[in-house]
MIDOKOL-33103 format. One record per residue: residue number from 1; residue in one letter; z, x, y of N, C-alpha, C in turn. Coordinates in steps of 0.1 Angstrom, whole numbers, plus 2048, in hexadecimal, padded with zeros to 3 digits. Each point is the difference from the previous one (the first is absolute). Example, Ala and Ser with C-alpha at 12.3 -4.5 7.8 and 13.67 -1.06 7.14 Angstrom:
<nodes>
+-----+-----+-----+-----+-----+------+------+------+-----+-----+-----+
!   n ! res ! n_Z ! n_X ! n_Y ! ca_Z ! ca_X ! ca_Y ! c_Z ! c_X ! c_Y !
+-----+-----+-----+-----+-----+------+------+------+-----+-----+-----+
!   1 !   A ! 84E ! 884 ! 7C7 !  800 !  7F7 !  80C ! 800 ! 809 ! 80C !
!   2 !   S ! 7F9 ! 7FC ! 80B !  800 !  809 !  80B ! 808 ! 7F8 ! 80B !
+-----+-----+-----+-----+-----+------+------+------+-----+-----+-----+
</nodes>
This chain:
<nodes>
+-----+-----+-----+-----+-----+------+------+------+-----+-----+-----+
!   n ! res ! n_Z ! n_X ! n_Y ! ca_Z ! ca_X ! ca_Y ! c_Z ! c_X ! c_Y !
+-----+-----+-----+-----+-----+------+------+------+-----+-----+-----+
!   1 !   X ! 1D1 ! BD0 ! 58B !  7F3 !  803 !  7FC ! 7FF ! 80E ! 7FC !
!   2 !   X ! 7F7 ! 804 ! 7F7 !  7FF !  80D !  7FB ! 7F5 ! 808 ! 807 !
!   3 !   X ! 802 ! 80C ! 802 !  7F5 !  809 !  807 ! 7F5 ! 802 ! 7F6 !
!   4 !   X ! 7F4 ! 7FD ! 804 !  7F4 !  801 !  7F8 ! 7F4 ! 802 ! 80A !
!   5 !   X ! 7F5 ! 804 ! 7FB !  7F4 !  801 !  809 ! 7FD ! 7F3 ! 807 !
!   6 !   X ! 7FB ! 801 ! 80C !  7FC !  7F5 !  808 ! 80C ! 7F9 ! 807 !
!   7 !   X ! 80C ! 806 ! 800 !  80B !  7FB !  806 ! 805 ! 809 ! 80B !
!   8 !   X ! 805 ! 7F9 ! 80B !  806 !  808 !  80B ! 80F ! 802 ! 7FE !
!   9 !   X ! 804 ! 80C ! 801 !  80E !  804 !  7FD ! 806 ! 805 ! 80E !
!  10 !   X ! 80C ! 7FB ! 802 !  808 !  805 !  80C ! 80C ! 806 ! 7FA !
!  11 !   X ! 803 ! 80D ! 805 !  80B !  807 !  7FB ! 806 ! 809 ! 80B !
!  12 !   X ! 80D ! 804 ! 7FD !  806 !  80A !  808 ! 801 ! 80C ! 7F8 !
!  13 !   X ! 7FF ! 80C ! 806 !  801 !  80C !  7F9 ! 807 ! 80B ! 808 !
!  14 !   X ! 806 ! 80A ! 7F9 !  804 !  80C !  805 ! 7F9 ! 80B ! 7F9 !
!  15 !   X ! 7F9 ! 808 ! 807 !  7F8 !  80B !  7FB ! 808 ! 80D ! 802 !
!  16 !   X ! 803 ! 808 ! 7F6 !  807 !  80D !  801 ! 7F8 ! 80A ! 7F9 !
!  17 !   X ! 802 ! 80D ! 804 !  7FA !  80B !  7F9 ! 809 ! 804 ! 7F4 !
!  18 !   X ! 7FC ! 80A ! 7F9 !  807 !  805 !  7F4 ! 80E ! 804 ! 803 !
!  19 !   X ! 803 ! 805 ! 80C !  80D !  804 !  804 ! 809 ! 7F5 ! 805 !
!  20 !   X ! 7FA ! 7F3 ! 801 !  808 !  7F5 !  804 ! 7FF ! 7FD ! 80F !
!  21 !   X ! 7F8 ! 808 ! 807 !  7FE !  7FE !  80F ! 7F8 ! 7F3 ! 802 !
!  22 !   X ! 805 ! 7F7 ! 808 !  7F9 !  7F3 !  802 ! 7F4 ! 803 ! 809 !
!  23 !   X ! 7F4 ! 7FC ! 7FC !  7F4 !  802 !  808 ! 7FB ! 7F4 ! 807 !
!  24 !   X ! 804 ! 7F4 ! 7FA !  7FC !  7F3 !  806 ! 809 ! 7F6 ! 7FB !
!  25 !   X ! 803 ! 7F6 ! 808 !  809 !  7F5 !  7FC ! 7FC ! 7F3 ! 807 !
!  26 !   X ! 7F9 ! 7F7 ! 7F8 !  7FB !  7F4 !  806 ! 80B ! 7F7 ! 806 !
!  27 !   X ! 80B ! 800 ! 7F9 !  80B !  7F7 !  805 ! 805 ! 805 ! 80D !
!  28 !   X ! 802 ! 80D ! 802 !  804 !  806 !  80C ! 7F7 ! 7FD ! 80C !
!  29 !   X ! 7F3 ! 7FF ! 7FD !  7F6 !  7FD !  80A ! 7FE ! 7F1 ! 801 !
!  30 !   X ! 807 ! 7F8 ! 7F8 !  7FF !  7F2 !  7FF ! 7F2 ! 7FB ! 7FF !
!  31 !   X ! 7F9 ! 807 ! 7F7 !  7F2 !  7FD !  7FD ! 7FD ! 801 ! 7F1 !
!  32 !   X ! 801 ! 7F6 ! 7F8 !  7FD !  801 !  7F2 ! 7F1 ! 803 ! 7FE !
!  33 !   X ! 7FD ! 806 ! 7F5 !  7F2 !  803 !  7FC ! 7FA ! 7F4 ! 7FA !
!  34 !   X ! 7F4 ! 7FD ! 803 !  7F9 !  7F5 !  7FA ! 7F2 ! 806 ! 7FB !
!  35 !   X ! 7FD ! 7FD ! 7F4 !  7F3 !  806 !  7FA ! 7FA ! 7F6 ! 7F6 !
!  36 !   X ! 7F4 ! 802 ! 7FD !  7F8 !  7F8 !  7F7 ! 800 ! 808 ! 7F2 !
!  37 !   X ! 807 ! 7FB ! 7F6 !  801 !  807 !  7F4 ! 7F2 ! 800 ! 7F9 !
!  38 !   X ! 7FD ! 80C ! 7FA !  7F4 !  802 !  7F9 ! 7F4 ! 804 ! 808 !
!  39 !   X ! 802 ! 803 ! 80D !  7F5 !  803 !  809 ! 802 ! 80E ! 807 !
!  40 !   X ! 808 ! 808 ! 7F9 !  802 !  80E !  805 ! 805 ! 801 ! 80E !
!  41 !   X ! 809 ! 7F6 ! 804 !  806 !  801 !  80D ! 80C ! 80A ! 801 !
!  42 !   X ! 805 ! 803 ! 7F4 !  80C !  80A !  800 ! 7FC ! 80A ! 7F5 !
!  43 !   X ! 808 ! 80B ! 7FF !  7FD !  80A !  7F6 ! 801 ! 7FB ! 7F2 !
!  44 !   X ! 7F7 ! 805 ! 7F8 !  7FE !  7FB !  7F2 ! 80D ! 800 ! 7F8 !
!  45 !   X ! 808 ! 80A ! 800 !  80C !  800 !  7F8 ! 80A ! 7F6 ! 804 !
!  46 !   X ! 801 ! 7FD ! 80D !  809 !  7F5 !  805 ! 7FB ! 7F3 ! 7FC !
!  47 !   X ! 7F3 ! 7FE ! 801 !  7FA !  7F3 !  7FC ! 803 ! 7FD ! 7F1 !
!  48 !   X ! 7FE ! 80B ! 7F8 !  803 !  7FE !  7F1 ! 80E ! 7FD ! 7FE !
!  49 !   X ! 809 ! 806 ! 807 !  80F !  7FD !  7FE ! 803 ! 7F2 ! 804 !
!  50 !   X ! 7F9 ! 7FB ! 80A !  804 !  7F2 !  805 ! 7F9 ! 7F5 ! 7F7 !
!  51 !   X ! 7F5 ! 803 ! 7F9 !  7F9 !  7F6 !  7F8 ! 80A ! 7FA ! 7F7 !
!  52 !   X ! 800 ! 7F2 ! 800 !  809 !  7F9 !  7F7 ! 80E ! 7FD ! 805 !
!  53 !   X ! 803 ! 806 ! 80B !  80E !  7FD !  806 ! 800 ! 7F2 ! 806 !
!  54 !   X ! 80C ! 7FB ! 802 !  801 !  7F3 !  806 ! 807 ! 800 ! 80E !
!  55 !   X ! 7FE ! 7F5 ! 807 !  807 !  7FF !  80D ! 80F ! 803 ! 7FE !
!  56 !   X ! 806 ! 808 ! 808 !  80E !  803 !  7FF ! 803 ! 80D ! 7F9 !
!  57 !   X ! 7F6 ! 805 ! 7F9 !  802 !  80D !  7F8 ! 803 ! 80B ! 809 !
!  58 !   X ! 809 ! 809 ! 7FB !  804 !  80C !  807 ! 7FE ! 80B ! 7F6 !
!  59 !   X ! 7F9 ! 80B ! 804 !  7FD !  80B !  7F7 ! 7FF ! 80D ! 808 !
!  60 !   X ! 802 ! 80B ! 7F8 !  7FD !  80D !  806 ! 7F5 ! 806 ! 7F8 !
!  61 !   X ! 7F7 ! 806 ! 807 !  7F4 !  806 !  7FA ! 7FF ! 80E ! 805 !
!  62 !   X ! 7FE ! 80A ! 7F7 !  7FD !  80E !  803 ! 7F2 ! 803 ! 7FC !
!  63 !   X ! 7F8 ! 804 ! 80A !  7F2 !  803 !  7FE ! 7FD ! 80F ! 801 !
!  64 !   X ! 7FA ! 806 ! 7F6 !  7FC !  80E !  801 ! 7F3 ! 800 ! 80A !
!  65 !   X ! 7FD ! 80B ! 806 !  7F5 !  801 !  809 ! 7F3 ! 7F9 ! 7FC !
!  66 !   X ! 7FC ! 802 ! 7F3 !  7F4 !  7FB !  7FC ! 800 ! 7F1 ! 800 !
!  67 !   X ! 80B ! 7F9 ! 7FF !  802 !  7F2 !  800 ! 801 ! 7FA ! 80E !
!  68 !   X ! 802 ! 809 ! 80A !  803 !  7FC !  80D ! 7F4 ! 803 ! 809 !
!  69 !   X ! 802 ! 80B ! 808 !  7F5 !  804 !  80A ! 7F8 ! 80C ! 7FB !
!  70 !   X ! 801 ! 803 ! 7F3 !  7F8 !  80B !  7FA ! 806 ! 80E ! 802 !
!  71 !   X ! 7FA ! 809 ! 7F9 !  804 !  80E !  801 ! 7FA ! 806 ! 80D !
!  72 !   X ! 806 ! 80A ! 806 !  7FA !  807 !  80B ! 7F4 ! 807 ! 7FC !
!  73 !   X ! 7F6 ! 800 ! 809 !  7F3 !  807 !  7FD ! 7FE ! 809 ! 80C !
!  74 !   X ! 802 ! 80D ! 7FE !  7FE !  809 !  80C ! 7F2 ! 800 ! 805 !
!  75 !   X ! 7F6 ! 7FC ! 7F8 !  7F2 !  7FF !  805 ! 7FF ! 7F5 ! 80B !
!  76 !   X ! 80A ! 7F8 ! 802 !  800 !  7F6 !  80A ! 805 ! 805 ! 80E !
!  77 !   X ! 802 ! 80D ! 801 !  803 !  806 !  80D ! 7F3 ! 806 ! 805 !
!  78 !   X ! 7FD ! 7FD ! 80D !  7F3 !  805 !  805 ! 801 ! 802 ! 80F !
!  79 !   X ! 7F7 ! 807 ! 805 !  7FF !  803 !  80F ! 7F7 ! 7F7 ! 806 !
!  80 !   X ! 804 ! 7FA ! 80C !  7F7 !  7F7 !  808 ! 801 ! 804 ! 80E !
!  81 !   X ! 7F6 ! 7FC ! 808 !  801 !  803 !  80E ! 80B ! 7F9 ! 808 !
!  82 !   X ! 805 ! 806 ! 80A !  80B !  7F9 !  808 ! 7FB ! 7F3 ! 806 !
!  83 !   X ! 7F3 ! 7FF ! 803 !  7FB !  7F4 !  806 ! 800 ! 7F4 ! 7F6 !
!  84 !   X ! 804 ! 802 ! 7F4 !  801 !  7F5 !  7F6 ! 80D ! 7F8 ! 803 !
!  85 !   X ! 808 ! 804 ! 809 !  80D !  7F9 !  802 ! 801 ! 7F9 ! 80E !
!  86 !   X ! 806 ! 7F5 ! 800 !  800 !  7F7 !  80C ! 80A ! 805 ! 80B !
!  87 !   X ! 808 ! 80A ! 7FD !  80A !  805 !  80A ! 7FD ! 80F ! 803 !
!  88 !   X ! 803 ! 804 ! 80C !  7FE !  80E !  804 ! 80A ! 80A ! 7FA !
!  89 !   X ! 80D ! 7FB ! 7FF !  80A !  809 !  7FB ! 803 ! 7FD ! 7F1 !
!  90 !   X ! 7FE ! 80A ! 7F8 !  803 !  7FF !  7F2 ! 80B ! 80A ! 7FB !
!  91 !   X ! 807 ! 7FB ! 7F6 !  80A !  809 !  7FA ! 801 ! 7FE ! 7F1 !
!  92 !   X ! 804 ! 80A ! 7F9 !  801 !  7FF !  7F1 ! 80A ! 7F4 ! 7FD !
!  93 !   X ! 7FC ! 7F9 ! 7F6 !  809 !  7F4 !  7FC ! 7FB ! 7F3 ! 805 !
!  94 !   X ! 7F8 ! 800 ! 80B !  7FB !  7F4 !  805 ! 7F7 ! 7F9 ! 7F6 !
!  95 !   X ! 800 ! 7F3 ! 800 !  7F8 !  7F8 !  7F6 ! 7F7 ! 7F6 ! 808 !
!  96 !   X ! 7F4 ! 7FE ! 7FA !  7F6 !  7F7 !  806 ! 7FA ! 7F8 ! 7F5 !
!  97 !   X ! 7FC ! 7F4 ! 803 !  7F9 !  7F8 !  7F6 ! 7F1 ! 801 ! 803 !
!  98 !   X ! 7F8 ! 802 ! 7F6 !  7F2 !  801 !  802 ! 7F8 ! 7F9 ! 7F5 !
!  99 !   X ! 7F4 ! 7FC ! 802 !  7F9 !  7F9 !  7F6 ! 7FD ! 80A ! 7F4 !
! 100 !   X ! 801 ! 7FC ! 7F4 !  7FD !  808 !  7F4 ! 7F6 ! 7F9 ! 7F7 !
! 101 !   X ! 7FC ! 807 ! 7F6 !  7F6 !  7FA !  7F7 ! 805 ! 7F3 ! 7F9 !
! 102 !   X ! 80E ! 800 ! 7FD !  806 !  7F4 !  7F9 ! 809 ! 7F8 ! 80A !
! 103 !   X ! 7FD ! 800 ! 80D !  808 !  7F9 !  809 ! 807 ! 80A ! 809 !
! 104 !   X ! 80A ! 7FB ! 808 !  807 !  809 !  809 ! 808 ! 80B ! 7F9 !
! 105 !   X ! 800 ! 80C ! 805 !  808 !  80B !  7FB ! 808 ! 806 ! 80B !
! 106 !   X ! 80B ! 806 ! 7FB !  809 !  807 !  80A ! 7FD ! 80F ! 800 !
! 107 !   X ! 7FE ! 806 ! 80B !  7FD !  80E !  802 ! 80C ! 806 ! 807 !
! 108 !   X ! 805 ! 80B ! 7FA !  80B !  808 !  805 ! 7FB ! 80D ! 806 !
! 109 !   X ! 804 ! 803 ! 80C !  7FD !  80D !  806 ! 809 ! 80B ! 7FA !
! 110 !   X ! 7F9 ! 80A ! 7FB !  807 !  80B !  7FA ! 802 ! 80C ! 80A !
! 111 !   X ! 7F4 ! 803 ! 807 !  800 !  80B !  809 ! 7F6 ! 7FD ! 80B !
! 112 !   X ! 804 ! 804 ! 80C !  7F7 !  7FE !  80C ! 7FB ! 80E ! 804 !
! 113 !   X ! 7F3 ! 801 ! 800 !  7FA !  80C !  804 ! 7F8 ! 7FE ! 80E !
! 114 !   X ! 7FA ! 80B ! 805 !  7FA !  7FF !  80D ! 7F5 ! 7F5 ! 800 !
! 115 !   X ! 7F7 ! 800 ! 7F7 !  7F5 !  7F7 !  800 ! 800 ! 7F6 ! 7F4 !
! 116 !   X ! 809 ! 802 ! 7F7 !  800 !  7F7 !  7F4 ! 80F ! 7FD ! 7FC !
! 117 !   X ! 801 ! 7F7 ! 7F7 !  80D !  7FB !  7FB ! 7FF ! 800 ! 7F0 !
! 118 !   X ! 80A ! 805 ! 7FA !  801 !  800 !  7F1 ! 807 ! 7F3 ! 7FD !
! 119 !   X ! 7FA ! 7F7 ! 7F8 !  806 !  7F3 !  7FD ! 802 ! 7FF ! 7F1 !
! 120 !   X ! 808 ! 7F7 ! 7FC !  803 !  7FC !  7F2 ! 7FD ! 7F1 ! 7FE !
! 121 !   X ! 7F7 ! 7FD ! 7F7 !  7FE !  7F2 !  7FE ! 806 ! 7FA ! 7F3 !
! 122 !   X ! 809 ! 808 ! 7FA !  808 !  7FB !  7F5 ! 809 ! 7F5 ! 807 !
! 123 !   X ! 803 ! 7F6 ! 7F8 !  80A !  7F6 !  805 ! 80D ! 808 ! 802 !
! 124 !   X ! 808 ! 7FC ! 80A !  80C !  807 !  803 ! 80A ! 800 ! 7F4 !
! 125 !   X ! 7FF ! 7F6 ! 7F7 !  809 !  800 !  7F5 ! 7FA ! 805 ! 7F3 !
! 126 !   X ! 7F4 ! 805 ! 801 !  7F9 !  806 !  7F4 ! 809 ! 80C ! 7FB !
! 127 !   X ! 801 ! 800 ! 7F3 !  808 !  80B !  7F9 ! 80F ! 7FD ! 7FF !
! 128 !   X ! 804 ! 7F5 ! 805 !  80E !  7FC !  800 ! 804 ! 7F6 ! 7F5 !
! 129 !   X ! 80B ! 802 ! 7FA !  806 !  7F6 !  7F7 ! 807 ! 7F6 ! 809 !
! 130 !   X ! 7FE ! 7F3 ! 7FE !  805 !  7F6 !  809 ! 809 ! 7F6 ! 7F8 !
! 131 !   X ! 80A ! 7FB ! 807 !  809 !  7F6 !  7FA ! 800 ! 7F4 ! 809 !
! 132 !   X ! 7FD ! 7F4 ! 7FA !  801 !  7F4 !  807 ! 80B ! 7F7 ! 7FA !
! 133 !   X ! 808 ! 7FB ! 809 !  80A !  7F5 !  7FD ! 7FA ! 7F3 ! 805 !
! 134 !   X ! 7FD ! 7F7 ! 7F7 !  7F8 !  7F4 !  804 ! 808 ! 7F3 ! 7FE !
! 135 !   X ! 7FD ! 7F7 ! 809 !  805 !  7F2 !  7FE ! 7F5 ! 7F6 ! 803 !
! 136 !   X ! 7FC ! 7F9 ! 7F5 !  7F5 !  7F6 !  802 ! 805 ! 7F4 ! 807 !
! 137 !   X ! 7FB ! 7FD ! 80B !  805 !  7F4 !  808 ! 7F8 ! 7F4 ! 7FD !
! 138 !   X ! 7F3 ! 801 ! 7FE !  7F8 !  7F4 !  7FD ! 7F3 ! 804 ! 7F9 !
! 139 !   X ! 7FB ! 7F6 ! 7F8 !  7F3 !  802 !  7FA ! 7F9 ! 7F2 ! 801 !
! 140 !   X ! 7F3 ! 800 ! 805 !  7F9 !  7F4 !  801 ! 7F1 ! 803 ! 7FC !
! 141 !   X ! 7F9 ! 7F5 ! 7FD !  7F2 !  801 !  7FD ! 7F9 ! 804 ! 80E !
! 142 !   X ! 7F6 ! 808 ! 7FF !  7F8 !  804 !  80C ! 7F6 ! 7F5 ! 803 !
! 143 !   X ! 7FD ! 7FE ! 80D !  7F6 !  7F7 !  804 ! 7F2 ! 805 ! 7FC !
! 144 !   X ! 7F7 ! 7F8 ! 800 !  7F2 !  804 !  7FE ! 7FB ! 80A ! 80B !
! 145 !   X ! 804 ! 7FE ! 80C !  7FD !  809 !  80B ! 806 ! 80E ! 7FD !
! 146 !   X ! 80D ! 800 ! 7FC !  807 !  80D !  7FD ! 7F9 ! 807 ! 7F4 !
! 147 !   X ! 7FC ! 7F9 ! 7F6 !  7F9 !  806 !  7F5 ! 7F2 ! 806 ! 805 !
! 148 !   X ! 7FA ! 7F9 ! 809 !  7F3 !  804 !  805 ! 802 ! 80D ! 809 !
! 149 !   X ! 80A ! 801 ! 807 !  803 !  80B !  809 ! 806 ! 80C ! 7F8 !
! 150 !   X ! 807 ! 7FD ! 7F5 !  807 !  80A !  7F8 ! 80E ! 804 ! 805 !
! 151 !   X ! 805 ! 7F8 ! 809 !  80E !  803 !  805 ! 806 ! 7F3 ! 806 !
! 152 !   X ! 80D ! 800 ! 801 !  806 !  7F4 !  806 ! 7FC ! 7FE ! 80F !
! 153 !   X ! 7FF ! 7F4 ! 804 !  7FC !  7FD !  80E ! 80D ! 7FB ! 808 !
! 154 !   X ! 800 ! 801 ! 80D !  80C !  7FB !  807 ! 801 ! 7F1 ! 7FE !
! 155 !   X ! 80D ! 7FC ! 801 !  802 !  7F1 !  7FD ! 7F9 ! 7F7 ! 80A !
! 156 !   X ! 7FD ! 804 ! 80C !  7F9 !  7F7 !  809 ! 7F1 ! 801 ! 7FF !
! 157 !   X ! 7FA ! 806 ! 7F6 !  7F2 !  801 !  7FE ! 7FA ! 7F3 ! 7FC !
! 158 !   X ! 7F6 ! 7FC ! 806 !  7F8 !  7F4 !  7FC ! 7F7 ! 804 ! 7F5 !
! 159 !   X ! 803 ! 7FD ! 7F4 !  7F9 !  805 !  7F4 ! 7F1 ! 7FB ! 800 !
! 160 !   X ! 7FE ! 7F5 ! 807 !  7F2 !  7FB !  800 ! 7F7 ! 809 ! 809 !
! 161 !   X ! 806 ! 808 ! 809 !  7F8 !  809 !  808 ! 7FE ! 80E ! 7FB !
! 162 !   X ! 805 ! 803 ! 7F4 !  7FF !  80D !  7FA ! 7F3 ! 800 ! 7F8 !
! 163 !   X ! 7F7 ! 80A ! 803 !  7F4 !  801 !  7F8 ! 803 ! 804 ! 7F2 !
! 164 !   X ! 7FA ! 7F8 ! 7F7 !  802 !  802 !  7F2 ! 7F4 ! 806 ! 7F9 !
! 165 !   X ! 801 ! 80E ! 7FF !  7F5 !  807 !  7FA ! 801 ! 803 ! 7F1 !
! 166 !   X ! 80D ! 800 ! 7FB !  802 !  805 !  7F3 ! 800 ! 7F5 ! 7F5 !
! 167 !   X ! 802 ! 7F3 ! 804 !  802 !  7F6 !  7F7 ! 7F4 ! 7F6 ! 801 !
! 168 !   X ! 7FC ! 7FA ! 7F5 !  7F5 !  7F6 !  801 ! 805 ! 7F3 ! 807 !
+-----+-----+-----+-----+-----+------+------+------+-----+-----+-----+
</nodes>
């Protein structure tokens, strides 16, 4: 089956930076990625590269920052109170997930001060050229419930129990 909008894709990937350093490997974790194509579940450049590929396809994709996690924006560094963090001990480099305007975002601690913390809300991979080695394992039509939710659902989900707000 061919990758197209409204289809669930399962794939293995190896993500490397421009220097070839492996950043993530789904096969090493024994956990393939599953996403709903056409619903912004993955970065735009990767979704474009996968569009039209078939089950079994193997490809390598290099994405410039604008096609992946965007360019770094220094305006996304700001100072917040120490009480904004759930742990008493903070150190530069620590990362936390927090609610953002467009869903969860990752916050990186840059500097810890007496009463405040300098944070960076750029995605950790913003500004990086990324290389993906991909293997498409399977492609299937999404269920009505998955389309309503906008992402794949676990295999044991009772689709009749999923609230369907997006489809008539």
